[in-house]
C-alpha positions in Angstrom: -0.1 0.1 0.1 1.5 3.5 -0.6 0.2 6.4 1.3 0.6 10.0 -0.5 -0.4 13.2 1.7 -1.5 16.0 0.2 -1.6 19.6 1.1 -5.7 19.6 0.8 -8.2 18.2 -1.0 -7.8 20.4 -4.2 -4.3 19.1 -4.5 -5.7 15.0 -4.1 -8.0 15.9 -6.9 -5.6 16.8 -9.1 -3.1 13.9 -8.1 -5.8 11.4 -8.6 -7.0 13.0 -12.0 -3.4 12.8 -13.1 -3.7 9.3 -12.3 -6.9 8.6 -14.4 -5.6 10.6 -17.5 -2.3 8.8 -17.6 -4.7 5.2 -17.4 -6.8 6.6 -20.2 -3.7 7.3 -22.4 -2.4 3.8 -21.9 -6.0 2.2 -22.4 -8.2 4.7 -24.1 -11.1 2.3 -23.2 -10.2 1.4 -19.7 -13.2 0.7 -17.1 -13.3 3.5 -14.4 -15.2 2.5 -10.8 -16.4 5.7 -9.4 -17.6 6.6 -5.9 -20.0 9.3 -5.0 -20.3 11.8 -2.3 -18.4 15.1 -1.8 -14.7 13.9 -1.5 -14.1 12.7 -4.7 -15.6 15.8 -6.6 -12.2 17.6 -7.2 -11.2 14.5 -8.8 -13.9 14.6 -11.4 -13.7 18.0 -11.6 -9.8 18.1 -12.7 -10.3 15.0 -15.0 -13.4 17.1 -16.6 -11.0 20.0 -17.0 -8.4 18.0 -18.5 -11.1 16.8 -21.0 -11.9 20.2 -22.0 -8.2 21.3 -22.5 -7.9 18.8 -24.7 -4.9 17.1 -22.7 -6.8 13.4 -22.4 -9.3 11.9 -24.7 -12.0 10.3 -22.5 -14.3 9.6 -25.2 -14.0 5.8 -24.8 -14.0 5.7 -21.4 -16.2 3.4 -19.4 -17.8 4.1 -15.9 -19.2 1.7 -13.4 -20.6 2.3 -10.2 -19.6 1.5 -6.5 -22.8 1.1 -5.2 -26.8 2.2 -5.4 -29.4 2.7 -3.1 -32.2 -0.1 -3.1 -36.0 1.5 -3.8 -34.9 4.7 -5.2 -36.1 4.8 -9.0 -33.3 5.2 -11.6 -34.2 8.9 -12.1 -34.4 10.0 -8.2 -32.0 12.6 -8.0 -30.2 11.2 -5.3 -30.0 7.7 -6.6 -26.4 7.3 -7.4 -27.2 6.4 -11.0 -28.4 10.0 -11.3 -25.2 11.6 -9.2 -22.7 9.6 -11.4 -24.4 11.0 -14.9 -24.6 14.3 -13.2 -21.1 14.5 -11.8 -19.1 12.3 -13.9 -20.7 10.9 -17.2 -21.9 14.2 -18.5 -19.0 16.5 -17.6 -16.6 13.8 -19.3 -18.7 14.1 -22.4 -19.9 10.7 -22.2 -23.3 9.1 -23.2 -25.0 6.8 -21.1 -23.7 3.7 -22.9 -20.4 4.1 -21.5 -21.9 3.9 -18.1 -23.1 0.5 -15.7 -24.1 0.4 -12.3 -26.6 -2.1 -10.6 -30.5 -1.6 -10.7 -31.2 -0.4 -7.1 -35.1 -0.5 -8.3 -35.1 -4.4 -9.4 -38.1 -6.5 -8.1 -35.4 -9.4 -7.2 -32.6 -7.3 -5.7 -30.7 -10.4 -5.2 -30.6 -11.4 -8.8 -29.7 -7.7 -9.4 -26.7 -8.1 -7.6 -25.3 -11.3 -9.0 -26.1 -9.5 -12.5 -23.9 -6.5 -11.6 -21.1 -8.7 -10.5 -21.1 -11.1 -13.2 -21.0 -8.0 -15.6 -17.9 -6.4 -14.0 -16.4 -9.5 -14.9 -17.6 -9.7 -18.5 -16.3 -6.1 -19.1 -12.8 -7.2 -18.0 -12.8 -6.0 -14.8 -12.1 -2.5 -13.3 -9.1 -0.9 -14.3 -9.2 1.3 -11.4 -11.7 1.9 -8.6 -11.8 5.2 -6.7 -12.9 4.5 -3.2 -13.8 7.0 -0.4 -13.8 5.8 3.6 -16.3 6.3 5.9 -16.1 7.6 9.5 -16.1 4.0 10.8 -14.1 2.3 7.9 -16.3 1.6 5.6 -15.5 1.3 1.9 -18.3 1.0 -0.5 -21.5 0.5 1.7 -19.3 -2.6 3.3 -20.3 -1.6 6.5 -17.7 -3.0 9.3 -18.2 -6.7 10.0 -18.6 -7.2 6.4 -16.9 -10.2 4.8 -13.4 -9.5 3.4 -14.4 -12.2 0.8 -18.1 -10.4 0.1 -19.6 -10.0 -3.6 -21.8 -7.3 -4.4 -25.0 -7.6 -2.4 -27.3 -6.1 -0.4 -26.5 -4.4 2.8 -28.5 -2.5 5.8 -26.9 1.0 6.5 -25.8 1.8 9.8 -27.5 4.6 11.4 -24.3 6.5 11.5 -23.9 6.3 7.8 -27.7 7.2 7.3 -26.9 10.3 9.5 -23.7 11.2 7.6 -25.8 10.9 3.9 -28.8 12.7 5.4 -27.4 16.3 4.2 -28.3 15.0 0.4 -31.9 14.6 1.2 -34.7 17.0 2.1 -35.2 15.0 5.3 -33.1 12.3 7.2 -36.1 10.0 7.1 -36.1 9.8 3.3 -32.5 8.4 3.4 -32.7 4.6 2.5 -32.1 1.9 4.7 -30.6 -0.5 2.1 -28.4 -0.4 -0.4 -26.6 -2.7 -3.3 -22.8 -2.6 -2.9 -19.8 -4.0 -4.6 -18.4 -6.7 -2.1 -14.8 -6.2 -0.5 -14.0 -9.4 -2.7 -15.4 -7.8 -5.9 -13.4 -4.4 -4.8 -10.3 -6.3 -4.5 -10.7 -7.5 -8.2 -10.1 -4.0 -9.7 -6.5 -3.7 -10.9 -5.6 -0.6 -8.9 -7.4 0.9 -6.1 -7.5 4.6 -5.0 -8.9 5.8 -2.1 -9.2 9.8 -1.2 -10.0 11.1 2.3 -10.0 14.0 3.4 -10.6 16.3 6.6 -10.1 15.5 10.0 -13.1 13.8 10.4 -11.7 10.8 8.4 -8.5 11.0 10.6 -9.3 7.9 12.5 -10.7 5.8 10.1 -7.5 6.4 8.1 -5.1 5.4 10.5 -7.0 2.1 11.6 -7.1 1.1 8.1 -3.2 2.0 6.9 -2.0 1.3 10.1 -4.0 -1.1 12.1 -4.2 -4.8 11.7 -6.5 -6.0 8.7 -9.8 -6.8 9.9 -13.6 -7.0 9.1 -14.3 -4.2 12.0 -12.3 -1.8 9.5 -13.4 -2.7 6.1 -10.9 -0.4 4.4 -8.0 -2.2 6.1 -8.6 -4.8 3.2 -6.6 -2.5 0.8 -3.5 -3.9 2.9 -3.9 -7.2 1.0 -4.0 -5.7 -2.5 -0.6 -5.5 -4.8 -1.7 -1.8 -5.8 -3.3 0.3 -3.4 -2.7 4.1 -3.1 -4.2 6.2 -0.5 -4.2 10.1 -0.9 -4.9 12.0 1.9 -4.7 15.9 3.0 -2.8 16.6 6.0 -6.1 16.8 8.2 -6.6 13.2 7.3 -3.5 11.8 7.8 -2.7 13.7 11.3 -3.1 10.5 13.4 -0.7 8.7 10.9 2.2 7.2 13.1 4.5 6.5 10.4 3.2 10.0 8.5 7.1 11.3 8.1 8.2 7.7 6.4 5.2 8.1 4.2 6.5 11.5 3.1 10.0 10.5 2.5 9.1 7.5 0.5 6.7 9.6 -2.1 9.4 11.8 -2.3 12.0 9.7 -3.4 9.4 7.9 -5.5 10.9 7.7 -9.4 8.8 9.7 -11.7 8.3 6.7 -14.1 6.4 4.6 -11.6 3.5 7.0 -11.5 0.8 6.7 -8.9 
């Protein structure tokens, strides 16, 4: 696992957008796994700016969702399908045919989970999966004590996660109780995992995920098992890392040809 400490969220977004652009130059039809929420917005804004400037061609890129609320219709403004189309797909100049995600409003949710897991494999697998981290250490919607081998499935959200997401809804009561999420085992199959964390509220979770033991209690700690995982944190989110000095030194000495 590589840990990169950046000054702020903007710098983190630009760094990761640069890695996405480099991937698209190597593999124009790369399958990019995206996360939702406020944390990754600087990534999408920086990548879209590169596309508009002609610095990278994203016209063949494919986009896939990490998770989706259960019960919200596809057109609901806070369904993750709508969010991804609004914040990622359209700003990159892509059409909906470039996008794939689980069917959160399906009558048979279990079948929808299995179908999405299968679709990711049939698409050749995710080339780079973006991740955020919850204050309790969750990734995707794999809440604490999720199986580290789990596949795409339905999960019940904790009260903390529902409270964290309430800001996107008119009322906390509107936040769904269930979601479809890629499982930890599914996430670990992506070729490159990139987690961005910003703000002091994520400092405890980051420290436990990066420096603590691999444990289902901290789902993000599973990134320690991945051969190519990158954790990008701003100064506030890095505040509780015991090895922050080491992480700074190793990144400063990193050969430029290695990339992110």
